[in-house]
N, C-alpha and C positions, 0 to 999 in steps of 0.2 A: 261323494264320498271324501270325507277330509284326507289329506296327505298325512304320513307317519311324521312325527316329530322327531328332530335329530337323535335324541335318546332312544327312541323307539327302534330308530333304524339301527343304532348301535348294538342293542340287545337283540335284535333279529340277526344281525351279521354274527355275533358269539354264538348264538344257537346253530345257525346254519353250519358251522365248521367244529361244532361240539366242543367248545372251549370249557375247560372245567374252573369251578371256583377259584382256585390258586392262580391260574393264569388271570382271570379276570381281575382278581385282587390285586395282582403285580401290575398289571395296565393301568389300573385306576391310579396306583401309588405313582406311576410314571407320568401321570397326566393324560392317558390315552383313552379318552372315553366318547370319541366320535368318529365316524366314518372317515370324515375328511381328513382327520389328524392322522389317522392310521395309514391311509393312503399315502400321505405325502412324509412319512417318517423315513423313508430310505428310497432311493431310485432304483436297486436291485436287489435280488434276494440275498446276495453275499453281504451287501451293507445292512440289511433288514437284521439278520442273524446276528452280526456283530453288535447292532444298536439295541437290540431286545434281549437276546439269550445271554451273551457273554456277562452283562451285568448282573442277570439273574441268577447265573451259576455262581458268579464270585461273590454275591451278596449286595443287594441295594438298600441302602440306609434311608429310611423315611424318619427323621426324628427319632423317637425312642424304639420304633419297629423296623426291623430287618428283615426284607424279603429275599430269601435265598431258595432255589430249587431244590425240593426235597425228593423227587423222582428219582430212580436208580437211572444208572448209565445208559442201560437198553432202552429206556423211555425217553431219553433227550432226542433221539431221531423222530420219534411220534410228535413231540412238542414241537420240533422244527419245523415239521410239515404241517402242523395247526397253526402256528404263526403265520408261515408263508401262505396257506390258503387263505386266513383272515385278511392278510395284506393284500392278495389279488382280489378278493372278493369285495373288500373296501375300494379298492381302484376300479373295478367295473361299476360299482355302484355311482361313484364320483365321475366317471366318464358319461354314463346314461343320465346323470343329472345336468351335465353340461349341455348334452344333446338336446335335452327336452326343453331347456331355457330358451323362450321367445327372444327374438331381438328387440332390443329397446327400441321403442317408440322416438320419433325425431321431436322431443320437447324442445322448449326454449333453449335450455342448457346445450342440448345436442346441437341444434342449429348455430349456436354460438361458437360451439368447438369445431363445426366444419368450416363456419366462416374464417376462423381462425387458421385452420389448415389451409384454406384455400387462399389466405393472404399472402402477399410476397414476403420473404424473409427481411427485406430491408425496410418494409412498412411496420414490422412488428418490432423489429430491434433499432429502429432508427432514433437517434438521440435528438431531440428537439433543439433547435437555435434560437427559439423565442421563450420568454418566461410566460406562463400563464397569465390570463387577463386579470389585473388587479393585484396581483403578486407583489408586485414592486411597493406600491403605496402601502399594502398590507403589512408586510415585513418590516417596513421603516416605522409606522405608527405603531407596531408593536415593539421594536426596539425603544422608541422614544416615549412609549407609555410608562416605563420605569423611571421613577423619581430618585435622584441622588441628592440627599440633604434637602429634599423638597422641590428640586430642579429637575426638569426633565432632561433625560440623556439626549445628545445630540449624534445624530448619523451623519458620517461624511460621505453625503450622497455622491460629490465629485469623484470620489476615489474609485467609484466603481461605474457611474454613469456611463453609458456607451458600451459595454462590456457584457452585453446581455447574451451572447452565445456561451462563455464558459459558465456563467451564472446559471443559465437553463441546463447546462450539461451537469452541473453540480446538483441542481435541486432535482433532476429526474434521477441521478444515481442514488441520491440520499432519500428520497421518498417514493420511488418506484421500483427501479431495477436492483438496487444495492450492490451492483457491479461498480464498485469505486474505482476512479482512475485518478492519477496524480493532476494537480493544477501546475501547471510549468510556472516558473519563477517570473517570467516577462509576459505572460500570457494576458493578464489584466492590463498592463501596462501598455500593450500594443493595441488595445481596442478601445481603452476608456477614452472619453472626449476631452478631459482636461488633465493637466499635469498636477502634482502634488501643491505646486504652488497658485493654481487658478488659471493657469495661461491653457490656451488651446493646445491639444496634443499635437505635434508636428507628425507624429509616426502614423496616428490614426487619420490625420487630414490627408496625409500623402496616399494612404490606401483607398481612401475613399474616393479621390479625385483621379485614379487610375482609370484609363479607358479600356486597357485591355485586361480582362479577366481570365484566370485559369480555369477552364471548364473540364468536367470528366464525366465517366458513365458509372452510375450506381451500379448496385446487384442486380436491381431489376431492370436495368437498360435506361434509366431516366437520366438525361442531362442535367447536371448539378455543378454549380460554381464550387471550386475547391478552395480549402482554407490555405492562405499563405503561410509563410514560415513565421513563427513567434519571434519576436525581437529579443536578443540576448543582452541582459544588462552586464556591462563589463567593469564599471567603477563601484567602489564601494558605496558611494551614495546612491546610486542606481539599484543597487541590490537592497539596501535599506528600504527604499521606496517600493520596491518588487513585494518584499517580505511584508510590508504594511498592507499592500493591496491584498496579498493573499489572505492576511489574517481577517480582514474586513468582508472579504468573500465568503469565508467560512462562517463568519458571525450572521451574515445575510441568509444564508441557508440553514442556519441553526445546527450546523455539522455537531456540536455539543456545546454544553454551556460556557459562556465568556471566560469564567474564571478558570476552566480548563484549559483554554488555548493561551493564557497569557504565559505561563511557565514556559510552553515550547517556544514562542516567538521571542521571549526574552532570552532564551538560551542562544537561538540562532543569531539574534543581534550581537550578543556578547562574543560569539565565535567569530563573526564576519569582521568585528572590530578588531579582535586580538590578533586574527590571522589576516590582516589587511593586504599583505603581500601574497596570500595563497587562495586568491578571489576563485581561480579555476578548479581549485580542488574544493573549495567549500560549494561550489554549483554541483558539482559531482556528488558531494555529500548529501545535498538538499534533494536532488532527482532520486538518489538511492533510499533514502529515508522517508521520501514521500511515497514511494512503492511498498516499504514495508508497513507505512501507517495505512495504505489502502488494504493490503492484505489482512491485516488485523481487524480492519472495519468490514471485511467480507465476511470474516470468522465470527462475527457478533462480538468483538472485544472493543472496549471504550477507547476513546481518542487519548484519554490522559493515561491509562494503562500502557498503551503502546509506546507513546512518548517518554514515559519514564523510563521504560527500557532503553530507548534510544539516548537519552540523556545521560544515563548511568555506563553506557557501555563504551568505555573509554578506548579499548581495542578497536571497536569499530569505527570511531572518530579518527584515530590514528591512522588506521587503514588509507584513509583518503588525504588526510593532512601532510602524511610523510610521503607522497607521490609527488616527486620532484619534477615530474615530466612535464607540468604545466606550471612550473614556478615563474612569477613576473620577472623579467630581466632586470638584471642590477641597472640602476638608475631611472627607473620608472616610478611615479608616485601613485598614490591610491587613485587617481582619477584617470588614470590611463596614460598620462602624460609622460614627458621626460623631464630629467633634472639636469641635463646636460649643460645648461647655460648658468646653472645656479651657484653661487659660491658660498662658502662657509663663512659663518660670522665671528667665529672664535678659531683661529688659526691654531694648530698644535693639538687641538681636541682628539682628532683621528691620528693617533700614533704621535710621531714627531715631526711630520711633514706639514709646512704651509702652504695650503692649497690656492691662496690668494695668488694670481699671475701678477707679474710686475713687466712694465714696459721692458724693452731689449736693452736700451742703452742704460738701465738702472740697475743692471744685474752686478753685484759685487765683483771685484777682482781677487783671483787667487794670489798665493805667496809669491808665485813667479811673475806675477804682473799680468798675466792673461784672464780672460773672463772665464767664469765657472762654466761648466758644460751643464746643459739641462735647462729647463723652462721654469724652475720653481727654486726660490731661495731656501738654503738650510733652516731646519728648525732649530728652535732654541736648545734643545739638548745636545744637537749635534754641534752647534757652534760652542756650548760649554765644554765638550769633550776635546775639541780641537784646541780650545784655550788652555785646557789643563795639560795636553799633550806639549803645547809649545813651552809652558812655564814649568813643568815638571818631566823632563825627559827621563824616560827609565834608566836606571842604573844597570851597568853589566856587571854580574857577580864572576 
């Protein structure tokens, strides 16, 4: 014998509690025409009456039709009992159907789910440290297949060669997990095999020749080599190189179209050159902005959309640039060196003081015949003021 259809079950439930046509029409207007829907419309009788009876008494509008309870007040108690009986009847039918449902057979999909549950958490969520086979040449050929004025574009392989671990993480996050994490400013520069001028990268060479490696235990108890700290660029030129390596890493994994990357990295380059004495503040801004970009990508926003907000948010930028706690000390140049041994080529430009030192025996004598105190000669303006005082003494009134 064939089992009844869901609609037949619903009509049977209405007949079993003696629901009148007015109640049936109102429930249909509310979209309640199945046993399972009625069973889940409320979790207790009080919520049931508030959800069903109260709108019916107040008048439920369905387009031009208004469903309003026309029964006298003394019959509302009976209708309440009818609605509650229908709800309990539907709940019983639903529970019986769930008990009669046979357990699913262990199909191929079920076996895969069980295998996934039995797999250690670290094996499921572990980020790869190597690129998939053939991906390097595939991505470079794809980039160089585009012609500009009839000439193929050239991908600077040496900018990324050797930095497979961060590239594999970026590729996995962009194509598999969608759980984006920031690419640190010096992460590519730490691992790549060559510098920006084509020399062997001394940082990577030193890391590869270390005899002692740090080891640690993973979540599933396996012994694994731990990653070393990322090198921190401290000069303006090294930060510019780091930004260039980050941009090419994004192009390699196709994080977004290339023309959407250019405005963001041009903005960062202008920012670091304009504020070359606030490099620590710029690095903090880069770290914070990178997290905002990753959070936006996780929410399915585009790279261009998030970076436009960052570039237009002047208050957010000033929050980092006005933090003087990490300002470069006075007398330090953009390369992190010192200017203490340097002399100014135009004496008198900085105020009225000539900063060029003179030999001790070359210091001029003052009006009393002694040597002037201090290590510096007076500036031109100070000498002119003293000459005017000698030539034009002030008149006493």
